[in-house]
C-alpha positions in Angstrom: 0.0 -0.1 -0.2 1.3 3.0 -0.8 0.1 6.8 0.0 -0.4 10.5 -1.9 -2.1 13.2 -2.3 -5.3 13.1 -3.8 -4.6 16.1 -6.6 -7.0 19.3 -6.5 -9.3 19.7 -9.5 -8.5 22.3 -11.7 -10.6 25.2 -11.7 -9.2 25.1 -7.7 -5.9 24.6 -8.5 -6.0 28.4 -10.8 -7.8 29.5 -8.1 -5.3 29.0 -5.8 -2.7 30.4 -8.5 -4.2 33.6 -9.0 -4.5 34.3 -5.9 -0.9 34.0 -4.9 -0.6 35.6 -8.1 -2.9 38.7 -6.6 -1.2 38.6 -3.5 1.5 39.2 -5.0 0.6 42.1 -7.2 -0.8 43.5 -4.5 2.4 43.3 -2.1 4.7 45.2 -5.6 2.4 47.7 -5.8 2.3 48.4 -2.2 5.9 49.1 -2.1 7.0 50.1 -5.6 3.9 51.3 -6.9 5.1 55.1 -7.6 7.9 53.9 -9.3 5.8 51.8 -11.5 3.3 54.2 -12.2 6.1 57.0 -13.3 7.8 54.0 -15.2 4.7 53.5 -17.3 4.0 57.1 -17.0 0.7 57.0 -15.7 -0.6 59.4 -13.1 -1.2 57.9 -9.9 -4.5 57.0 -9.2 -6.8 58.1 -6.4 -7.1 54.6 -4.5 -3.3 54.7 -5.0 -3.1 57.3 -2.2 -5.4 55.2 0.5 -3.5 51.9 -0.4 -0.2 54.1 0.4 -1.1 55.6 4.0 -2.3 52.2 5.0 0.7 49.7 3.4 0.5 47.7 6.6 -3.0 46.8 7.0 -3.5 46.2 3.1 -0.4 43.8 3.1 -1.7 41.9 6.4 -5.5 41.7 4.4 -3.5 40.2 1.6 -1.6 38.2 3.6 -5.3 36.8 5.2 -6.6 36.4 1.9 -4.4 34.4 0.8 -3.8 31.9 3.8 
């Protein structure tokens, strides 16, 4: 007898991978958003100011969302 992990459904694996990418994107935006917006040549959006004021809460929320 041998054991192993039961593979998750394809949709669940894709959803988990998308959630991880969303988390990484959020963390990158929280710390490097100013530089990214300048690099692309886009004006800084209004919602980004709120993100900058609450960096720790945003990163913590993303961590909990992806847990």
